[in-house]
N, C-alpha and C positions, 0 to 999 in steps of 0.2 A: 431663793438662793441669791446672795449678793453678787454684784458684778466684780470681776477681778480688778485689782488696782492697776492703773495705767503704768506701763513700764517706761521709765525715763532714763536715758543714758546721760550721765553726768560727765562731761568732757572738761577736764581741768589739767593744769600743769603741776599739780602737787596736792598734798593733803588739803581738804576743804570741808567746810561745814555743810555744803550743799546736799550731800546724800541724806544727812539727818533731816535737813529742812524739807526735802522732797518727801521723805517718809512721813514726817509730821503733817504734811499737807495732803496726805492720802495716796501718794504714789509709791511705786516700787522702784527705788533707784538702782541703777546698774552703773557702777563707777568705772571710769576709764581714765588713767593718768598717762600723760605723755611721757615717754622715756626721758630721763634727765640728760642723756647725751645729745649733743647738737653737732651738726655739720659745721665745719669752718666755712665762713662766708658771710654774705650780707643779709639784710633784713628780708629781702624778697625770696632768697633761697631758703631761709628759715621758714618763711610762711608757706612756701610750696611743699616743703618736706612735712611740716606739721599737717597740712591739708591732706596729703597723700596717706600719712600714717593713720590719721583719724578716720578717713574714709574707708580705708581697707579694714581697719579694726572694727568698724561699725557695720560694714556692709552685710555681714552674715547674721547680725543680731535681729531678733524679732522684737521691736520696741515701738513705742507710740510717739515719742518726742525727745528732744535734745535740750539739755541745760548746759550752758557754756560759761566758763570763767577762766581768765588768764590775766597775768600782770603785764607781760610784755606785749606791746602792740603787734609784733610779728606773729606771736603765738595766738593772740586773740583773733587776728585777721585770718590766720590759717584755719582755725576751728570754724569760723563763719563761712569760709570758702567750702570746707567739707560739708557744712550744713546745707549750703546752697546746692551742692551735688546730690546729697541725699534727699533734699527737698522735703523735709519733715517739719512739723511745728517745732519752733526753736525759740528759746528765751536766753538772752545774754544777761548775765549779772553785771550791773553797772559797777565800774571801779574808779571813775574819776578822770581818766586820761581824755585827751581830745578825741581819740578814736572811739572811746566808750561813749562820749557825748554824741558823736556822729551816728553811732549804731543805735542809740536811743531815739534820735531824730528819724532814723530809718524805720523805726517801728519795732525793733527787735528787743528792746528793754522796756519794761513798764516804768511809767513816770511816777505813779503813786502806789500801785499795788505791790505786794510781796512777790519777788521773782519766782520762788518755789511754788507758791499757790497758783501763780499765773500759768506756769508750765503744766501743772497737773490739770488745770481747768481746760486749757486749749488742747491737751492731749486727748481728752474725751471726745471732742468734736473733730479732731484731725485738721483743724484750721485755726489761724491762717498758716500756710506753709511759707517757707522763706521766699520763694520766687513770687508769691502773691504780694509780698511786702516790698520787694526791691523793684521799684519802677521809677519812671521819670520824675514824678513829683517828690517821692520820698528820697530819692538820691539828691535832688536839689536841696531838700531840707537838711539832709546829712551833711552836704558840702558846706552850706551856709553855717550851720551850727558848729561843725568841727573847726572851721577857720575862725569863727567868732570866739571859740574856746581855746585859741592858741595853736590849733593844728597846723602843721607845716607840710613839707614835701612827703615825709613818710606816711602821714595819714592819707594824703591824696593818692599816693601809689597803692596803698592797701584798699581804699575805697574803689579805685579803678579795677583792681583785680576782683573784688566782690561783685561789682556791676557786671563785669565780663562773665563771671561764673554763673550769675543769675540770669544771663542772656538779656541784659538791659542795654540796648545800643545807645550810642550818642553821648556817653559820659564825658569823653574828651572835649567835645564841643561845649558841654556844660561847664567844664573846668575853665575853659578859655573865656567864657562869658562871666561867670560868677566870681572867679578869683579876684579880678581887679576891683569889683564893686563891693566886696565884703570886708568889713573892718575887723581887726582883731580886738575884741572887747575885753576879755578876761582870760588870763592864762590858767591852766590847771593848777589847783591848789591855792588860787587867789581867794582873798576874803569874800569878794562878791560871789564868785562861783560856788564857794563852799556854802554860803548862806542860802543862795537861791536855787542852786542846782540846775540840771538840764531843763527841767520844766520851766523855771524862771527865765532862763536864757531864751527858750523858744517863745515864751510869752512876750519877752521884750522885743524879739525880732518881729512880732506882730504880723502884719499883712504880707510880709515876705515869706511866711511859712504856709505851706499848703496843707489842707486837711487830707486825711487819708487813713487807711486801716493800720492798726498796730496790734500787738499781742494783747492789749487790754481794751480794745475798742477803737473808736475814732480819735485821732490825735488831738484835735482842738477841744474835744469834750474833757480832756484830762489836763488842760493847762490852767494854771492859776491866773489871777489878775496880774497884769504886767508890773514887775517890781521897778523901783527907781533905777535909772540908767547907770551903768558902771562908768567909771572914768576910763576912757580908752587907753590901751597900753602903749600906743605909739608905734607898735610893730605893724607891719603889713606884708602881704604877699603880692607879688606881681609876676607876670610872664614877660620874658624878654626873648626876642627873636632876631636872628641875623637876616637882613633883607636879601642879600646875595647868596649867602651860604645855606639858608634854610634851617640853620641851627635853632634850637629852642631850649629854654631853661626856665627854672622857677626860682625866683629870688625872694628871700625873706630879709627885710631891712627894718630900720628904726625910723623910717620916714624920710630918708635921703632922696633927693631928686635924681642924683646920678652918682656913680662911683667910677673912678678911673685909676690907672696905674700902669707901670711897666711889668709885663709878664715875668714871673719867676716860676718856671715849669718844674714840677716834680713828677716822677714816674709812678709814685704811689704815696700813700700817707706816711710811711716810715721815714723816707729821706726828708720830707717836709718837716716832720717833728724834730729830726736830728739837726736840721739847718737852723730852726728857731731856737733850739736849746743852746746851740753854739754861736748864736747871734750872727748868722751868716746871711741874713735877709735885710736888704736895704730898705729904709723908710720910703714910702711911695710905691712899694711893690704891690702887685696884685698876685696873690698866690693861686696858682693853677695846679690842681692835684688830679692827675689822670689815673687810669686803670682802676677805678672804683665803681664802674657802672655795672649793669646787670650781667653782661657777658664777661667782662674782664675782671670783675671783683673776685670770684663771681658772686652775683646775687645782690648787688647794690649795697656797697659798704657804707655804713654810717661812720663819719669821721670823728668819733668820740675822742681819740687820742689827740688829734689836731686841735679840737676845741679846748681840751684840757691844757695843752701847753700854751696856747694863745692866752688863756686866762691866767695861767701861772706867771707868764712873762709880762703881763700887763699890756698885751697887744690886742686883746679882744676889742673890736670896734675900730681899730686903727689900720688893720690889714684886711681888705676884703678877700674873700675866698671864692673861687670858681672851681667846680668839680663835676664830673659825671656821676659821682657818688651822691651822698645825702648828708645834709647838715643835721646835727642833733636839734631837737625841737626848741630847746631853750638857749641855744647859742646866740650870743649877742653880736652886734655889728651886722655886716652885710655878707650873706652867704648866697651864692648862685649855685643851685643844686640841679641834679638830674639833666646835666648838659647832654643834649642829643643832637647828632650822633655821638656816641661815646668814643673813647680813645681807640679802641680796637678797630673801629670802622674808619673808612677813608673820608674823614670830614675835617672841619676847621680845627677841632681840638687836637687832632693828631699832627697838625702842621704848625701849631703855635711854637714860638721859640723865645728863649730868654731875651728880654729887652723890647719885645713887641709892645707898642702902646695899645691899650685896650680901654674903651669907655663903654659903660653900660648906662644908658639913659632909661631911668625907671619911670619917668613921666610918659614917655612915648613907647616904652617897652622895646627898645632897640639896643642891639649889641653892635657896637661900632669898633672895628679894628682900624688902627692908624696906619695900616699898610694896604696897598691896593690888592683887590681880589686876585688879579693875575699873578702877583708875586706869591700869594698863599697857595694858589692852585699849582704853581710850578714846583713847589717844594715837595720832597718825598715825605710820605707819611712816616711818623715816628715809629720805630720798632720798639716793642716792649719785651721785657724778659718773658721767656716761654714758661707758662704755668704747667704744673704737674698734677692737675686735678684728676681724680679717678671716680668711678662709680656715678652716684647720683649728681654730685657737683659737676662732673665733666659733662654729663648729659645736659644739665641745665645750661652750662656755659656755651654749649654748641647751639642751643635752640631758644634761648631766652628772648622774649619780646623786649622792646624798649621800655624805659621807665614810664614814659607817658602812655604806654599801653598796659601798665600794671606790672611789668617785669615778670610775668608768668611764663610758662612754657608755650611755645608756638603750638 
């Protein structure tokens, strides 16, 4: 009597070829599509909601493995977080984003084998499970590869959440060490990355990559010879901190040594967009956009609207942006994201005022205000409009961790 085909739950955000591919590979696919409706809020809120919905939907099923596919980074990260909770053999279908590159380096996507065939194969043995793959060395691989492939603040926030869910400690320390020393080599969709793929990128990184288990065996065994080096993009990530305030942020720039300007503070993205459209922002300003962080967003808002209007007005690259929210991955110029403590907390961001001189030294990683610390501390924190979130979003806003802790629930 032949053995039953392994049952593989296919987690996707829409119609997919994967169920047919799993069936052709000898598995029994069980399809689960995320509901099309989404909560209003940021990328971390979306990730947590996707993770909870996927976990609850799969918890009662009797199955052998997971197959994951999603186009949006927040959806993809949410499904991986759910997989870490369920801790089953899991394969992620690669889709080309910087987060996808990072997940391949983490060991969750095959570099050479067919994803559907891989998930059917590992479902038979029950290994490797997600938490077996997510460890110190594989997370270092993921962080290096993701940044090298153009990943920015959003990718790092999602990786932090995955590391926390997989119970891998110390990822924030790793971020502080590896971010400044990792160059952005090839953006998603670039000719070099399209030609050589994640396997070529990892091979190029060479000795910086650790060997370890993946869904298709040992990592280094599946790497090709190193391809010719790409032409660096010129973009880089750096961490900046306030010596006296304890504030911290992540900056994406095009190689500038420092940025400076007089603060122009906006309580949210919408008034910043309106001011730029009506040409009410002076040259030399440093745009500060508050109320976009995990708790005040809620959920870590990505400032797509601000990036759009900066581009349309020809101001991208001329006006630096500082926010407790998150910059779009491909936004040009200087963006200082994930400012912590965020606006709703009693920190420096809630006490900045229009006209305050601010300088960000990207070489030393220092945030320097041109006013004395005593003056800032004597100011009253800025009051923000009261939000009217309900249900899941309200619960998240009450208990969200900081962006540098992954912006998940406490």
